[in-house]
C-alpha positions as CSV (number, residue, x, y, z in Angstrom):
1,M,38.6,167.9,142.1
2,D,40.4,169.7,139.3
3,P,41.2,167.1,136.5
4,T,44.4,168.9,135.8
5,C,45.7,168.0,139.3
6,G,45.2,164.3,138.5
7,L,47.2,164.6,135.3
8,V,50.0,166.4,137.1
9,D,50.1,163.7,139.8
10,K,50.3,161.0,137.2
11,F,53.0,162.8,135.3
12,R,55.0,163.4,138.5
13,D,54.8,159.7,139.4
14,L,55.9,158.7,135.9
15,V,58.9,161.0,136.0
16,L,59.8,159.8,139.5
17,N,59.6,156.2,138.5
18,L,61.7,156.7,135.4
19,A,64.2,158.7,137.5
20,W,64.4,155.9,140.1
21,E,64.9,153.3,137.5
22,Q,67.8,155.2,136.0
23,L,69.2,155.9,139.5
24,C,69.1,152.2,140.3
25,Y,71.7,151.6,137.6
26,L,74.1,153.7,139.7
27,I,73.1,152.2,143.1
28,Y,73.2,148.6,142.0
29,Y,76.2,148.9,139.7
30,H,78.2,146.1,141.4
31,R,75.1,143.9,141.8
32,N,74.4,144.1,138.0
33,I,78.0,143.3,137.2
34,D,78.0,140.3,139.5
35,Q,74.7,139.1,138.1
36,L,76.1,139.2,134.6
37,N,79.1,137.1,135.6
38,R,76.9,134.6,137.4
39,Q,74.6,134.2,134.4
40,L,77.6,133.8,132.1
41,L,79.1,131.1,134.3
42,K,75.8,129.3,134.4
43,L,75.5,129.4,130.7
44,T,79.1,128.3,130.1
45,L,78.7,125.2,132.3
46,E,75.5,124.3,130.4
47,R,77.3,124.8,127.1
48,I,80.1,122.4,128.3
49,S,77.4,119.8,129.2
50,V,75.7,120.1,125.8
51,Q,79.1,119.8,124.0
52,H,79.8,116.6,125.9
53,R,76.5,115.1,124.6
54,I,77.5,116.3,121.1
55,D,80.9,114.7,121.3
56,E,79.5,111.4,122.4
57,A,76.9,111.5,119.6
58,E,79.6,112.3,117.0
59,N,81.7,109.4,118.2
60,N,78.7,107.2,117.4
61,G,78.6,108.6,113.9
62,E,75.6,110.9,114.5
63,Q,75.2,114.5,113.3
64,T,74.2,117.5,115.4
65,E,70.8,119.1,115.1
66,D,70.7,122.6,113.5
67,N,68.9,124.1,116.5
68,V,71.6,122.9,118.8
69,L,74.3,124.4,116.6
70,H,72.4,127.7,116.6
71,W,72.1,127.6,120.4
72,L,75.9,127.0,120.7
73,H,76.5,129.9,118.3
74,E,74.3,132.2,120.5
75,V,76.2,131.2,123.6
76,D,79.5,131.9,122.0
77,E,78.3,135.2,120.7
78,L,77.1,136.3,124.1
79,S,80.4,135.1,125.7
80,N,82.3,137.2,123.3
81,Q,80.0,140.1,124.1
82,V,80.7,139.8,127.8
83,Q,84.5,139.6,127.2
84,K,84.2,142.8,125.1
85,F,82.1,144.5,127.8
86,H,84.7,143.8,130.5
87,G,87.5,144.9,128.3
88,E,85.8,148.2,127.5
89,S,84.8,148.8,131.1
90,Q,88.4,148.3,132.3
91,A,89.8,150.5,129.6
92,K,87.3,153.3,130.4
93,S,87.9,153.0,134.1
94,A,91.6,153.3,133.6
95,C,91.1,156.5,131.6
96,N,89.3,158.1,134.6
97,I,92.2,159.9,136.3
98,T,90.1,161.1,139.2
99,S,89.8,159.0,142.4
100,C,86.0,159.4,142.4
101,P,83.9,157.1,140.2
102,N,82.4,158.6,137.1
103,P,78.6,158.4,137.6
104,W,77.8,158.6,133.9
105,L,80.2,155.8,133.1
106,R,78.9,153.6,135.9
107,Y,75.4,154.3,134.8
108,K,76.0,153.2,131.2
109,L,78.0,150.1,132.2
110,S,75.4,149.0,134.8
111,K,72.6,149.4,132.3
112,R,74.5,147.4,129.6
113,A,75.4,144.7,132.1
114,E,71.7,144.2,133.0
115,A,70.7,144.0,129.4
116,I,73.4,141.3,128.6
117,A,72.4,139.3,131.7
118,Q,68.8,139.3,130.6
119,E,69.9,138.0,127.2
120,A,71.9,135.2,128.9
121,V,68.8,134.2,130.9
122,K,66.8,134.0,127.7
123,I,69.4,131.8,126.0
124,Y,69.7,129.6,129.0
125,G,66.0,129.0,128.9
126,N,66.3,127.6,125.4
127,R,68.7,124.9,126.5
128,N,66.1,122.0,126.8
129,F,66.5,120.0,123.6
130,D,64.5,116.9,122.8
131,R,67.7,115.6,121.3
132,V,71.1,117.0,120.3
133,S,71.8,114.7,117.3
134,Y,70.4,112.4,114.7
135,R,71.6,109.4,112.8
136,A,72.3,110.5,109.3
137,P,71.5,108.1,106.5
138,L,74.4,105.9,105.6
139,P,75.8,105.6,102.1
140,S,74.8,102.4,100.4
141,M,78.3,100.9,100.8
142,P,81.5,102.2,102.4
143,E,84.7,102.6,100.3
144,L,86.6,99.4,100.5
145,T,90.3,99.2,101.3
146,N,90.9,95.7,100.1
147,R,89.9,96.0,96.4
148,E,93.3,96.2,94.9
149,G,93.5,94.5,91.5
150,N,90.1,92.8,91.4
151,E,88.0,95.3,89.4
152,G,89.5,94.8,85.9
153,I,89.4,91.0,85.7
154,D,87.3,90.2,82.6
155,S,85.5,87.1,84.0
156,R,84.5,89.1,87.2
157,V,83.3,92.1,85.1
158,R,81.1,89.7,83.1
159,I,79.7,88.1,86.2
160,M,78.9,91.5,87.7
161,N,77.2,92.7,84.5
162,Q,75.2,89.4,84.4
163,I,74.0,90.0,88.0
164,L,73.0,93.6,87.2
165,E,71.2,92.5,84.0
166,E,69.2,90.0,86.0
167,L,68.4,92.6,88.7
168,R,66.9,94.9,86.1
169,K,64.4,92.3,85.0
170,P,60.9,93.0,86.4
171,G,60.0,89.4,87.2
172,V,63.2,88.6,89.1
173,N,63.4,89.4,92.8
174,M,65.9,86.9,94.1
175,I,69.3,86.0,92.6
176,G,71.9,83.5,93.9
177,L,75.6,83.7,93.4
178,C,77.5,80.5,94.2
179,G,81.1,79.4,94.1
180,L,84.0,78.0,96.1
181,G,85.3,79.7,99.2
182,G,87.8,82.3,98.2
183,V,86.6,82.6,94.7
184,G,85.5,86.2,95.2
185,K,81.7,86.1,95.8
186,T,81.8,88.8,98.5
187,T,84.0,91.1,96.4
188,I,81.5,90.8,93.5
189,A,78.6,91.4,95.8
190,K,80.3,94.6,97.1
191,E,80.9,95.8,93.6
192,V,77.2,95.3,92.8
193,A,76.3,97.2,95.9
194,K,78.3,100.2,94.7
195,N,76.2,100.5,91.6
196,Q,73.8,103.4,92.2
197,K,72.1,103.4,88.8
198,I,69.5,100.7,89.5
199,F,68.6,101.0,93.2
200,E,68.0,104.0,95.5
201,K,69.3,102.1,98.5
202,V,71.6,99.0,98.8
203,I,71.9,97.1,102.1
204,M,74.5,94.4,102.6
205,A,74.6,92.1,105.6
206,T,76.9,89.1,106.4
207,V,75.1,85.9,107.4
208,S,78.1,83.5,107.9
209,Q,78.3,80.0,109.2
210,E,77.3,81.0,112.7
211,L,73.7,82.0,111.9
212,N,72.7,84.8,114.3
213,I,69.3,86.4,113.4
214,Q,69.6,89.3,115.8
215,K,73.0,90.2,114.3
216,I,71.6,90.2,110.8
217,Q,68.7,92.3,111.9
218,G,71.1,94.7,113.5
219,Q,73.2,95.1,110.3
220,I,70.1,95.8,108.2
221,A,68.8,98.3,110.8
222,E,72.1,100.1,111.0
223,K,72.1,100.7,107.2
224,L,68.5,102.0,107.5
225,S,69.7,104.4,110.3
226,M,67.3,102.9,112.8
227,K,67.9,101.6,116.3
228,L,66.6,98.2,117.3
229,N,66.8,98.3,121.1
230,E,64.2,95.6,121.6
231,K,65.5,92.2,122.7
232,D,62.5,90.2,121.5
233,E,63.2,88.8,118.1
234,D,59.6,88.9,116.9
235,V,59.2,92.6,117.9
236,R,62.4,93.4,116.0
237,V,61.0,91.6,112.9
238,V,57.8,93.7,113.0
239,R,59.8,97.0,113.3
240,L,62.2,96.0,110.5
241,C,59.3,95.0,108.3
242,E,57.5,98.3,108.8
243,R,60.7,100.2,108.0
244,L,61.4,98.2,104.9
245,K,57.9,98.9,103.6
246,Q,59.0,102.5,103.1
247,E,61.7,101.5,100.6
248,K,60.4,101.5,97.1
249,N,63.5,100.5,95.2
250,M,66.0,98.6,97.3
251,L,68.6,95.8,96.9
252,L,69.3,93.6,100.0
253,I,72.5,91.5,99.8
254,L,72.8,88.6,102.2
255,D,76.4,87.4,102.0
256,D,77.8,84.0,102.9
257,L,74.7,81.8,103.5
258,W,75.5,78.3,104.8
259,E,72.0,77.1,105.4
260,E,68.4,78.0,104.7
261,L,67.4,81.4,106.1
262,D,63.8,82.4,106.9
263,L,63.7,85.9,105.2
264,G,60.7,86.8,107.3
265,K,62.9,86.8,110.4
266,V,64.9,89.7,108.9
267,G,61.8,91.7,107.9
268,V,61.4,90.6,104.3
269,E,57.9,89.3,103.4
270,R,58.9,87.7,100.1
271,N,55.4,86.7,98.9
272,S,53.8,90.0,99.9
273,K,53.1,92.9,97.6
274,I,54.5,95.3,100.3
275,N,58.0,94.2,99.4
276,E,57.8,94.4,95.7
277,G,60.4,97.2,95.7
278,C,62.9,94.9,97.4
279,K,65.2,92.6,95.4
280,I,67.6,90.2,97.0
281,L,71.1,88.9,96.1
282,L,72.3,85.8,98.0
283,T,75.9,84.4,98.0
284,S,76.7,80.9,99.1
285,R,79.0,78.0,98.4
286,N,75.9,75.7,98.3
287,E,74.1,75.9,94.9
288,T,71.5,73.3,95.9
289,M,70.5,75.3,99.0
290,L,70.1,78.5,96.9
291,S,68.0,76.6,94.3
292,K,65.8,74.4,96.4
293,S,65.6,75.9,99.9
294,M,65.9,79.6,99.1
295,K,64.1,79.2,95.7
296,C,66.3,81.7,93.8
297,Q,64.9,82.5,90.4
298,T,68.4,82.9,88.9
299,I,71.6,81.3,90.0
300,I,75.0,82.4,88.7
301,S,78.0,80.2,89.2
302,M,81.4,81.7,89.8
303,G,84.5,79.7,89.0
304,V,88.2,80.3,89.5
305,V,90.0,82.8,87.4
306,S,92.0,81.8,84.3
307,K,95.8,81.6,84.2
308,D,96.1,84.9,82.4
309,E,93.7,86.6,84.8
310,A,95.5,85.1,87.8
311,W,98.8,86.5,86.7
312,E,97.2,89.9,85.9
313,L,95.7,90.0,89.4
314,F,99.0,88.9,91.1
315,Q,101.2,91.4,89.3
316,S,98.7,94.3,89.8
317,I,99.2,93.8,93.5
318,A,102.7,92.5,93.9
319,K,104.2,95.1,91.4
320,L,107.3,93.0,90.8
321,S,110.0,94.6,88.7
322,I,109.9,92.1,85.9
323,E,111.8,93.0,82.8
324,S,112.2,91.0,79.6
325,S,115.7,90.1,80.6
326,N,114.7,88.8,84.0
327,T,113.0,85.6,82.9
328,N,113.9,83.7,86.2
329,L,111.9,86.1,88.3
330,K,108.8,85.8,86.1
331,S,109.2,82.1,86.0
332,I,109.2,81.8,89.8
333,A,106.3,84.2,90.2
334,T,104.3,82.3,87.6
335,K,104.8,79.0,89.5
336,I,103.7,80.7,92.7
337,V,100.5,82.0,91.0
338,Q,99.8,78.4,89.7
339,K,100.0,77.1,93.3
340,C,97.1,79.5,94.2
341,G,94.7,77.4,92.2
342,G,92.9,80.3,90.5
343,L,91.5,81.5,93.8
344,P,91.6,85.4,94.0
345,L,91.8,85.2,97.8
346,A,94.9,83.1,97.7
347,I,96.4,85.1,94.8
348,G,95.8,88.4,96.5
349,T,97.2,87.2,99.8
350,A,100.4,85.8,98.2
351,A,100.8,88.9,96.1
352,K,100.6,91.2,99.2
353,A,103.1,89.1,101.0
354,L,105.5,89.3,98.0
355,K,105.0,93.0,97.1
356,D,108.2,94.5,95.8
357,K,110.2,91.4,96.8
358,N,113.4,90.4,94.9
359,I,114.1,87.0,93.3
360,E,115.5,85.6,96.5
361,G,112.3,86.4,98.4
362,L,110.2,84.7,95.7
363,R,112.4,81.7,95.5
364,D,112.2,81.1,99.2
365,Y,108.4,81.6,99.1
366,L,108.0,79.0,96.3
367,L,110.2,76.6,98.1
368,R,108.0,76.7,101.1
369,L,104.9,76.4,99.0
370,K,106.3,73.2,97.5
371,H,106.3,71.7,101.1
372,P,102.7,72.5,102.2
373,L,101.3,71.8,105.6
374,A,100.9,68.1,106.3
375,R,97.3,68.5,107.3
376,S,94.9,70.7,105.3
377,V,92.1,72.5,107.0
378,T,90.4,74.0,104.0
379,G,91.0,71.0,101.7
380,I,93.5,72.9,99.6
381,K,96.9,72.6,101.1
382,E,98.5,75.4,99.1
383,V,95.8,77.9,100.4
384,D,96.5,76.8,104.0
385,T,100.3,77.3,103.4
386,I,99.8,80.7,101.8
387,L,98.0,81.9,104.9
388,K,100.6,80.4,107.1
389,L,103.4,82.2,105.1
390,S,101.6,85.5,105.7
391,Y,101.1,84.7,109.3
392,E,104.6,83.6,110.3
393,P,106.5,87.0,109.7
394,L,104.1,88.8,112.0
395,S,105.2,90.1,115.4
396,P,104.0,88.2,118.5
397,E,101.4,90.9,119.3
398,D,100.1,90.8,115.7
399,K,99.9,87.0,115.8
400,Y,97.9,87.0,119.0
401,I,95.5,89.7,117.8
402,F,95.0,87.7,114.5
403,L,94.3,84.4,116.4
404,L,92.1,86.2,119.0
405,F,90.0,87.7,116.2
406,A,89.4,84.2,114.8
407,I,88.3,83.0,118.2
408,L,85.9,85.9,118.7
409,S,83.8,84.8,115.7
410,H,82.6,87.0,112.9
411,D,82.6,90.8,112.7
412,P,83.9,91.8,116.2
413,S,84.2,95.5,116.8
414,I,87.3,97.4,117.4
415,E,86.2,97.9,121.0
416,D,85.7,94.2,121.5
417,L,89.2,93.5,120.3
418,L,90.6,96.3,122.5
419,M,88.8,95.0,125.6
420,Y,90.1,91.5,125.2
421,S,93.6,92.7,124.3
422,V,93.9,94.8,127.4
423,R,92.5,92.1,129.7
424,L,95.0,89.5,128.2
425,D,97.9,92.0,128.4
426,I,98.7,91.5,124.8
427,L,99.8,95.1,124.1
428,K,102.6,95.2,126.6
429,H,104.2,98.3,125.3
430,T,101.1,100.5,125.8
431,Q,100.7,102.8,128.9
432,D,97.0,103.6,128.8
433,M,93.7,103.0,126.9
434,G,94.5,105.6,124.4
435,D,97.8,104.0,123.5
436,A,96.1,100.6,123.4
437,R,93.4,101.8,121.0
438,N,96.0,103.3,118.7
439,A,97.9,100.1,118.7
440,I,94.8,98.1,117.8
441,F,94.0,100.4,114.9
442,L,97.6,100.0,113.6
443,I,97.6,96.2,113.9
444,V,94.2,96.0,112.2
445,G,95.4,98.2,109.4
446,K,98.5,96.1,109.0
447,L,96.5,92.9,108.8
448,K,94.1,94.4,106.3
449,S,97.0,95.4,104.1
450,L,98.1,91.7,104.1
451,N,94.6,90.6,103.2
452,L,94.2,88.8,106.5
453,F,91.4,91.1,107.7
454,L,88.6,92.5,105.5
455,D,86.2,95.4,105.8
456,S,82.8,94.6,107.3
457,F,79.3,96.2,107.5
458,S,80.5,99.3,109.4
459,S,83.8,101.2,110.0
460,H,83.8,100.0,113.6
461,H,83.8,96.3,112.6
462,F,85.9,94.1,110.4
463,T,85.9,90.5,109.4
464,M,88.0,87.5,108.2
465,H,87.3,85.2,105.3
466,D,85.9,81.8,106.3
467,V,88.8,80.0,104.6
468,F,91.3,82.0,106.7
469,R,89.3,81.6,109.9
470,D,89.4,77.8,109.6
471,V,93.2,77.9,109.2
472,A,93.5,80.5,112.0
473,L,91.5,78.3,114.5
474,S,93.8,75.4,113.6
475,I,96.9,77.6,114.3
476,A,95.3,78.7,117.6
477,F,94.8,75.1,118.5
478,E,98.5,74.4,117.9
479,E,100.3,77.6,119.1
480,L,98.0,78.7,121.9
481,N,97.2,75.1,122.8
482,A,93.6,76.1,122.9
483,F,90.7,73.8,123.3
484,I,88.3,74.9,120.5
485,V,84.8,73.6,119.9
486,S,83.1,75.3,116.9
487,H,79.7,74.3,115.4
488,S,80.0,70.9,117.0
489,R,77.3,68.5,118.2
490,L,79.4,67.9,121.3
491,N,76.9,68.0,124.1
492,E,78.9,67.4,127.2
493,W,82.3,68.3,128.6
494,P,84.9,65.8,127.4
495,D,86.6,64.1,130.4
496,E,89.8,63.5,128.4
497,I,90.6,67.3,128.1
498,D,93.8,68.0,130.1
499,L,93.6,71.7,131.2
500,Q,97.1,71.6,132.7
501,C,98.6,72.7,129.4
502,R,95.7,74.8,127.9
503,R,96.1,78.5,127.4
504,G,92.6,79.0,126.1
505,I,89.2,77.5,125.9
506,C,86.7,78.5,123.1
507,L,83.2,77.1,122.8
508,Q,81.4,78.4,119.7
509,E,77.8,77.3,118.9
510,S,78.3,74.1,120.8
511,D,75.6,72.1,122.6
512,I,77.5,71.8,125.9
513,C,75.1,72.9,128.6
514,D,76.8,71.8,131.8
515,L,80.4,73.0,132.5
516,P,82.6,71.6,135.2
517,E,82.2,73.2,138.6
518,E,85.9,73.9,138.8
519,L,88.5,74.4,136.1
520,H,92.1,73.7,137.1
521,G,94.2,75.3,134.5
522,P,97.4,76.9,135.8
523,I,98.3,78.6,132.5
524,L,94.7,79.2,131.3
525,E,94.5,82.8,129.9
526,F,91.0,83.0,128.5
527,F,87.6,81.2,128.4
528,F,85.4,82.3,125.6
529,A,81.9,80.8,125.2
530,K,79.1,81.8,122.8
């Protein structure tokens, strides 16, 4: 057989195949256009699904992975390309004045549609991400909203510098800060935490009177951008310990200790070389506990502020228009400050309640301070009265939220407060969950501005000073007629409790194991047990 014939046959087949491929673009014009539209719809639906996952992650404070963002960009680019394709095809078809389709135009459009559809298939195949987001490292401390006026007090600056000086010493790894409730220990601790010159990472966790190891572990883990999903406390300790080993220069602040805390349960092996890079600052009212139980190497005592500092703090917040000629206004304001007993917490709260007030407002406030509550919860009647004076002008909704917060114990989340508020129908003017959430944010912001609420370990949580919480629980007992058991050794349900007039029952850290089989409370609104 002549070899030339074989070459001719191959060349003929090649030409025919190429011709058929090109002819198919004309024959399958509508199919290629439909296939492009189907692939675009499929890709668009998948993009919506991925975007939902991204939105959910961002609501949890996470950041989107770069490869996911690149994939979204590719989808958007292809979508724009398809829109441009359809726009051009319609324009070119409109220019064709003959009734017969233009074969050359259909050929080009069909070929281009197939190419774009294949690109869509390729992008769709890249959609399977291991994860769409990651938890970005948190800053050492969030910016605080209730810092007004505290920074420049000389005695507080000296204490903060003393703490920083001790932390710089190589042989010191645990420091205690002690003082009365309301004296400003937490504020100083937060100011120390903001100092970025000594430590690469600073973590602050609130311990509080209601010792909850898992909660402390969770706060530390959140600042380390790690998730502790395990329920077993020992497993959580091991994971925390392994993570803390990675930190070479860290300060751990444990605020508001009431009793001895086993540091090993929060991942700190104090006597081990693996935690040499971790120093600890503890705050407490109990100096003996810091010294003997926690074995702090240095203990710094924090007293009340001086008269001059108290006035400086009060005026920096209240911003009263005191002129040299207006001696009466200053005299009344000075007497109010004296009633605060040198406690920055009381001074700040009174100052915020009297901000920009005239002499009549100050005179009325002082008059009521001179007649303090008959029964003191905190041991300082004036402090109790100052809180009550900030509480009384609140709206009924604000009051209920304030008292509900105290009942819910330390550091509840915005979502917790929202859930209980909706269930108890506190926010009567709201129409849906969106309205209710906005209302909660507004109320929390208002109570923060009055010093009644404070920032906590994350932007989704907030807290209340222990001094104010004690008074708030007392108010809840009186105004809500609530039966409250908190940190009590009461181990059985009291028979003398009359539920006929109780609006609420709250059991916090009590030893009551057996509850009544039935509760007959016609006006009972809530039952909270922890």
